[in-house]
RODO-2510 file (C-alpha; in nm, 4 decimals, decimal comma):
residues 157
     n   res          X          Y          Z
     1     m    -0,5671     0,1837    -3,3252
     2     p    -0,4771     0,3841    -3,0121
     3     n    -0,1313     0,3762    -2,8601
     4     v    -0,1252     0,1740    -2,5402
     5     i     0,1419     0,2835    -2,2965
     6     p     0,2895    -0,0240    -2,1273
     7     a     0,4349    -0,0455    -1,7790
     8     a     0,8121    -0,0851    -1,7702
     9     p     0,9562    -0,3730    -1,5666
    10     p     1,1098    -0,2985    -1,2259
    11     q     1,4580    -0,1496    -1,2425
    12     y     1,7626    -0,2154    -1,0336
    13     g     1,7627     0,0417    -0,7574
    14     d     1,3850     0,0693    -0,7226
    15     r     1,3048     0,0958    -0,3520
    16     f     0,9657     0,0356    -0,1972
    17     a     0,8277     0,1542     0,1358
    18     i     0,5570    -0,0295     0,3248
    19     v     0,3713     0,1387     0,6110
    20     v     0,1762    -0,1148     0,8128
    21     a    -0,0508    -0,0754     1,1151
    22     q     0,0122    -0,2810     1,4281
    23     w    -0,3565    -0,2653     1,5257
    24     n    -0,5238    -0,5895     1,4120
    25     h    -0,1745    -0,7387     1,3807
    26     s    -0,3062    -1,0876     1,3045
    27     v    -0,4517    -0,9426     0,9827
    28     t    -0,1967    -0,6759     0,8946
    29     s     0,0987    -0,9136     0,9311
    30     k    -0,0610    -1,1319     0,6617
    31     l    -0,1110    -0,8279     0,4400
    32     l     0,2576    -0,7487     0,4867
    33     d     0,3572    -1,1064     0,4044
    34     g     0,1565    -1,0862     0,0819
    35     a     0,3134    -0,7549    -0,0193
    36     l     0,6661    -0,8767     0,0550
    37     t     0,6164    -1,2007    -0,1379
    38     t     0,4857    -1,0130    -0,4423
    39     l     0,7723    -0,7622    -0,4419
    40     l     1,0375    -1,0316    -0,3924
    41     d     0,8828    -1,2497    -0,6644
    42     a     0,9065    -0,9502    -0,9001
    43     g     1,2804    -0,9300    -0,8399
    44     i     1,2891    -0,6476    -0,5873
    45     a     1,5819    -0,7047    -0,3517
    46     d     1,4980    -0,7677     0,0116
    47     n     1,7235    -0,4784     0,1164
    48     a     1,5343    -0,2457    -0,1210
    49     i     1,2174    -0,2746     0,0873
    50     d     1,1708    -0,0672     0,4019
    51     v     0,8875    -0,1480     0,6439
    52     a     0,7593     0,1038     0,8985
    53     w     0,5173    -0,0189     1,1652
    54     v     0,2760     0,2428     1,3006
    55     p     0,0335     0,2000     1,5936
    56     g    -0,2868     0,1985     1,3881
    57     s    -0,4354     0,2897     1,0524
    58     w    -0,4880     0,6515     1,1603
    59     e    -0,1095     0,6964     1,1804
    60     i    -0,0401     0,5540     0,8332
    61     p    -0,0660     0,8829     0,6381
    62     l     0,1963     1,0697     0,8411
    63     a     0,4548     0,7929     0,8004
    64     a     0,3615     0,7536     0,4323
    65     q     0,3998     1,1280     0,3773
    66     r     0,7440     1,1290     0,5384
    67     m     0,8536     0,8357     0,3231
    68     a     0,7145     0,9964     0,0072
    69     a     0,8851     1,3274     0,0883
    70     s     1,2215     1,1542     0,1199
    71     a     1,2273     1,0950    -0,2576
    72     r     1,3910     0,7625    -0,1754
    73     y     1,1081     0,5338    -0,2853
    74     a     0,9470     0,4384    -0,6145
    75     a     0,6205     0,3696    -0,4268
    76     v     0,4708     0,3604    -0,0783
    77     i     0,2355     0,0771     0,0122
    78     c    -0,0047     0,1459     0,3014
    79     l    -0,1494    -0,1549     0,4852
    80     g    -0,3993    -0,1622     0,7694
    81     a    -0,7269    -0,3103     0,8872
    82     v    -1,0163    -0,1125     1,0294
    83     v    -1,3039    -0,3287     1,1509
    84     r    -1,6438    -0,1825     1,2297
    85     g    -1,7245    -0,1774     1,5995
    86     e    -2,0134    -0,0553     1,8106
    87     t    -1,9605     0,3107     1,7145
    88     s    -1,9006     0,4939     1,3880
    89     h    -1,5295     0,5479     1,4601
    90     d    -1,4384     0,3220     1,1658
    91     q    -1,6105     0,5553     0,9204
    92     h    -1,4120     0,8544     1,0420
    93     i    -1,0826     0,6662     1,0343
    94     n    -1,1481     0,5191     0,6901
    95     r    -1,2499     0,8516     0,5386
    96     g    -0,9566     1,0442     0,6842
    97     v    -0,6970     0,7821     0,5967
    98     s    -0,8213     0,7271     0,2418
    99     l    -0,8339     1,0994     0,1639
   100     a    -0,4889     1,1580     0,3126
   101     i    -0,3298     0,8699     0,1218
   102     s    -0,4733     0,9876    -0,2101
   103     q    -0,3535     1,3428    -0,1401
   104     i     0,0000     1,2229    -0,0635
   105     a     0,0104     1,0415    -0,3981
   106     l    -0,0982     1,3553    -0,5824
   107     d     0,1290     1,5901    -0,3873
   108     f     0,4402     1,3815    -0,4515
   109     e     0,3389     1,2331    -0,7901
   110     l     0,4208     0,8953    -0,6443
   111     p     0,2223     0,5725    -0,6256
   112     v     0,0874     0,5540    -0,2705
   113     l    -0,1274     0,2446    -0,2487
   114     f    -0,4367     0,2098    -0,0294
   115     g    -0,4239    -0,1347     0,1278
   116     v    -0,6304    -0,0521     0,4334
   117     l    -0,9091    -0,3037     0,4771
   118     t    -1,2411    -0,1399     0,5672
   119     c    -1,4467    -0,4322     0,6910
   120     e    -1,7735    -0,4886     0,8723
   121     c    -1,6314    -0,7781     1,0754
   122     m    -1,3080    -0,9631     1,1475
   123     e    -1,4123    -1,2513     0,9224
   124     q    -1,4183    -1,0147     0,6226
   125     a    -1,0723    -0,8874     0,7137
   126     i    -0,9316    -1,2404     0,7406
   127     d    -1,0862    -1,3291     0,4032
   128     r    -0,9005    -1,0337     0,2446
   129     a    -0,5679    -1,1061     0,4143
   130     g    -0,4920    -1,4333     0,2427
   131     g    -0,8296    -1,6002     0,2845
   132     a    -1,1180    -1,6580     0,0450
   133     h    -1,0882    -1,3142    -0,1184
   134     g    -0,7121    -1,3128    -0,1784
   135     n    -0,4531    -1,0910    -0,0171
   136     k    -0,4960    -0,7145    -0,0446
   137     g    -0,1296    -0,6652     0,0508
   138     s    -0,0226    -0,8694    -0,2498
   139     e    -0,2679    -0,6822    -0,4732
   140     c    -0,1300    -0,3460    -0,3551
   141     a     0,2281    -0,4551    -0,4195
   142     a     0,1323    -0,5672    -0,7726
   143     a    -0,0416    -0,2335    -0,8317
   144     a     0,2649    -0,0486    -0,6997
   145     l     0,4923    -0,2359    -0,9408
   146     h     0,2576    -0,1594    -1,2288
   147     m     0,2241     0,2095    -1,1453
   148     v     0,5991     0,2573    -1,1011
   149     g     0,6538     0,1064    -1,4453
   150     l     0,3682     0,2986    -1,6043
   151     l     0,4833     0,6335    -1,4646
   152     r     0,8278     0,5650    -1,6132
   153     n     0,6704     0,5478    -1,9567
   154     l     0,4224     0,8358    -1,9223
   155     p     0,5239     1,1843    -2,0321
   156     s     0,6382     1,4027    -1,7433
   157     a     0,5096     1,7529    -1,6710
***
């Protein structure tokens, strides 16, 4: 039987950063609410969560990188909503943001969660921000908690 490495529970002193886009605020504020509820329900203190609002999803990686570089946080949760419009701008934003967020996680060996909705229409975004398809902000916070605990139990380099 293989050894399964479990995730440790959150520890006192764990701090979490959330970078959230103001663009599509009606959606992103619900993503933020979901993330905050999940972290608080897991026992993370309210004053151990820092939220940074950025203008749009394109600006998320720079703020996330700064927060990761501070070595202050156990994880950085990135929340945004990019909705397809009349041009292909959404594809460029989504590609750049997703690649940057994954690179930040690897560079800092830190969970940096991708909670940027990449939707065809506003209805899809609403469905993923507490609607019919759950709340991606909550899902990202749960994944952040899991990864923080798992990394604690994994061998270090």
